[in-house]
N, C-alpha and C positions, 0 to 999 in steps of 0.2 A: 461497514456502511458509512457513507459520508454524512455530515451534519445536514446538508441540503436534503438528502433523502429522508433523514429522520424528521425534519420539520415540514417538508412539502410532499413527501412520498414520490418524488421524481428524481431522476439523475440530473446533474447540472446541465447536461446537454438538452434535456427535454423541458427544462423550466422556461417559462415565458413571462412577459411583463404582467399579463392578466393574473397569473398565479400570485404575484405579490399584492395586487389589488385585492384579490379574494382573501388572502391571508390576513390582511388588516381590516377585513369587513367586520371582524369581531375583535374585542379588546385583547391586546397582548401586553405582557409585562416582560421586562428584561430579566435575565437570570445569569448564573455564572457561565452559561454556555451560549448565550445569544445577546447581542447588543444592537440597538437601533440608533442610527444617526440620521437626522434630517438634514436638509440643505436649504440655506437661506441665501439667496443671491444678493440682495441689496446690501452693499457695504461690508460684506463679510470677507475676511481674509482667507483665501483659499488654502494657503500654506498652513494656517493654524488649524483649519478644519482637517486637513490631511494629517497634521501632527497628532490631533486627537484620535484619529483612526489608527495611526501607527502605535500610539500608546496602548490602545485596546488590543491590537495584534500582539504586542509584546506581553501583555498580561495573559492573553489566551495561551501563548506559547509556554508561559511559566506555570499555567494551571492545567486544565484538562482539555484545552482546545475549545473550539466553538465556531460560531458563525456571526459575522457582522453584516448588517444590511444598511447600506448608505443610500438614503433617499426615502427612508421610512417616514411615516407621519410624525408631526411634531408631538412630543410627549405632553400629556395633559395631567395636571394635578386634580385629584378627585377627593372630595371631602371624606374624611375618615379613613383614608388610605395613605400609607407612607410612600408607596412606589408610584411612579408615573405610569399612566396607561397610554398605549399607542393604538389608535383606531382611526379609521376613516381615510380621508384624502392623503395621498402620498405627498412627500416633499422632494420631488425628484431633482437630481443634479441636472443643470442646464448646459453642461459642457461635457465633451468627450474626454475621458481620462484613459489614455492608452494603457493596456495591460503591462507592457514592458516598462513603461515609465513608472508605474506605481510599484511593481515588484522591485525595480531597481531602487526606488526610494526606501522601500522596506529593508532590503538587504544592505543598503548603505547606511541606514539610520539605526538599525538594531544590531547589537553586539552580544554574542557572536552572530554572524549572519545566519538566518534560518533558511531551511530548504523545503519546508513543508507548508507553504502558504499558497493558496490558489485564489485567483481573482477572476470573477465572471461579470459580464456586462449584459444588461437587458435594456432594450431601447424601444421607445414608442413616440414617434413624431418629434424627435429632437429632445425627448426627456429620457434620462438615464437612471437606472438603478444599478448599483454595484454591490455584489456580494463577495465578501472576503471570507474564505473558509480556511480555518487554521487547525492543524493537528497538533496535539501535545508534542512538545519538542523533546528529543533525546539529548539535546545539548544545553538545556537550561541550567542555570538561570541566564536569561537575556536581559539586557538593559537598553533603555532609550534615553539619550541625553543624560547619561551617567546615573540613571535611576532605574531600579528594578521595580516592575509592576506585577500585580496579581489580580485575579478576579475574586471578589468576595461580596456576597449579598447582592449580586447583580450589578456591581460597580467595579470600575477600574481604579485601583488604589496602589500607592507605593507599598512595596512588600516589606514587612518587618524583618529585622535581622535574623530571627530564628527561622523564618521561612526560607530566606536566601541560603542560610547555612544548611538547611535540610536538602535543598535542591543541589547544592554543591556535593553533598555526600551521597546522593542517590546512585544506585547501580546503573551503569550504562554499558552497552555492548555494541559492537559493530552490527550494522544492518546488512545481512546477506540476502541475496536473492539468487535462485537457481533456475535455469531453463534448459530444455532440450529442444533442439531444432533438427529437422530432417534434411539430409543433403543429397542422397542418391538412392535409387531403388533399381535392382536388376535381378535376373534369375539365370540359372545355369541349366535349366531344363528339369531339374529335380527340386532344388531348394530356391528360396527367394532371399535376397540380402538387402538389408536396409541400413544405410550409413547414417549415423546421428552424431551430433556434437552436443556435449554437455558443457554448460558455462556456469560459473559461480561469480557473481558480482558483489563487490563491497560498495554499498551506497553511502557509507559514512565517510565524510570528507576528512574528519580529524582523527579517526580511529582505524588503524590497520587491524586486520585479522591474522592470527598466527595459528600454525598447526591445523589448518583446515583439512577436513576429511570428507569423504563421500562414499556412498555405496549405491549402486543401481541394481534393481531386481526386475527381471522380466518373467512373465508368467509362462505357463505350459505351452509347448509348441514353438518356443523361441529360446535360443541360447546365444551367448556371445561367441562369435565366430573364432575369436582368438583363443578360446578355451579348448579348441580342438587340437592345438599344438602345445604339447607339454613343455613348459619352461621352468627353470628354477625360480622360486619365490613368486609363483604365479599369482596374479591379482584376482583370478577367477575362482568362484566357489559355488556350492550348491549344484554340482554337475553342470556348470556352465550357465546357470540362471542368474548369477550374481557376479558383479565386479566391485572390488573395493580399492580404496587408496591404500596400497601397501605401505607407503611412506607418506606422512602428512605433508601437505603443501606448506612451505615455510611461511610465506607472507602473501596476503592478498591486499593490494593497495586500492584506494579509490580510483575508479576510472581505468583500472588495469585488470580486467577479469581473467580468471583462470579458466582454461578450456582444454578439452581433450575430445578426440574423436574415436568412436568405436563402431564396429559393424556387428549387427545381430543377424542370425540366420533363422529363417522362418520355415517351419515344416508345414506345407499346405494341408496335408491330410489331418494333422492334429488341430490346426487352427480352424479349419472348416467345421470340425466337430463342435466348435465353440462359437458358432455364429460368425466365423471369420474375424473374431475379435481377440485382442490381447492387451495387456497393460504393461506400462513401464513405471516403476516407482523410483524416484530420484531423491535419496536422503542426503543431506549435507549439513555441515555445521563447522564449528571451530573451537579454539581454546576458550573464547569468551562468548560465543554465540550459542543460543539454544538450538537443538536439533530441528531442522525444517524438512518439509517433504513437498515435492512437486509430483503429482500423479497425472498420468496420461492414459487414456483408453483409445485404442486405435482399431480401425476395421479395414481389412484389405479386400478390395473388390477384385476377385480373381477373374472377373469377366472384363476388367479394364485395367491392364497392367501397365499402362502408360498414362497416369493421371496428369492433368495439366498443371496441377499444383500439389506437391507432396503434403501440404498442410491439410488437404482433403482427407488424408488418412485419419486425422484426429477427429474423434466424435465426442470427446469430453476432456477438458483441461482443468485441472484444479491445482494451481501453482502457489508455492511460497506460503504455505500454512505451517504453523508450528506442529510438530509431530503429535504433541499431546491433544491438539484440536481434533485430529483424526481419531485418536483414541476416545475422546469424549463423544464423538459421533456414534460410537458403538452403544452408548447408553449403559455401560457397565461401570460398576464401582471399581476403585483401585484394587480391592481385595479380589473381586471377580476376575479382573484382568490378570492378576498375578496367578490365580488358580488355573486359568487357562494355560498360561505359559509353563508352569511347573507340573501341570497335569494331575492336580488333585484338588 
């Protein structure tokens, strides 16, 4: 869930200017995950204001991520309280800041350049509110103008040496994502055949993945068509319901996905006994990456064998979750899962 959804209960696309007004109708305080920036037009240096925002982005990258709202009310000191409160009238930005311009400023100013910062614009009669959503970085520590920053006690501060050292030592791994797309659907009078392409992307610019592997499992009524032809060192298992990478993929580079195409054969009599539905489970990982799983549930409409869009076959898509997350969904303890597997 994004930080915008956490704080506003809406997706970024559904958020509007009035939501920000309503948000500050009651007192708000900054925290390690949310920062408020007001905008003062008279005599203020726009670049310095932007630099302050970039410092906060840098700090959020080095911490746990978070949300910055630019155009928030001016912070007020309250007797007996150490933290400022933000409530009431907004202090909106009075000029348009293009998304591409600001993202370029962030990537040019922060080292190493981040790739997990989103910039959203809300406008009302020439007044602008900007929301900068930052996810915790896999490539921290980051620095801005030769200084590392962090979030602590709701403030952006230079990071101490021990914190920077800990960030340098943290475990990182390439970020893989896997997808299945549908290419072709036909039948020979008895069976139906669905051609699909599996793709594994490496979204990490600075880390290659090595010895990547995969396995795809299809449910009853479906088998991999290639399994019907015996070959040495066959990649097919479970009576044709599974395909595995017999040999690991040597290297997956950023922006050069690994892909392969397979055909699955559908038995209409068996599938119709299961509400015309079947599933495809796509497991993948690598030498450094945790095991991930993309799951697909499909339904074949045997009354319409020429769909306008093959994507209409998908009735549920659950992609790129860690395999352990699916195990957690079962609500079983580790011991219970092991007992199921070993059968005692």
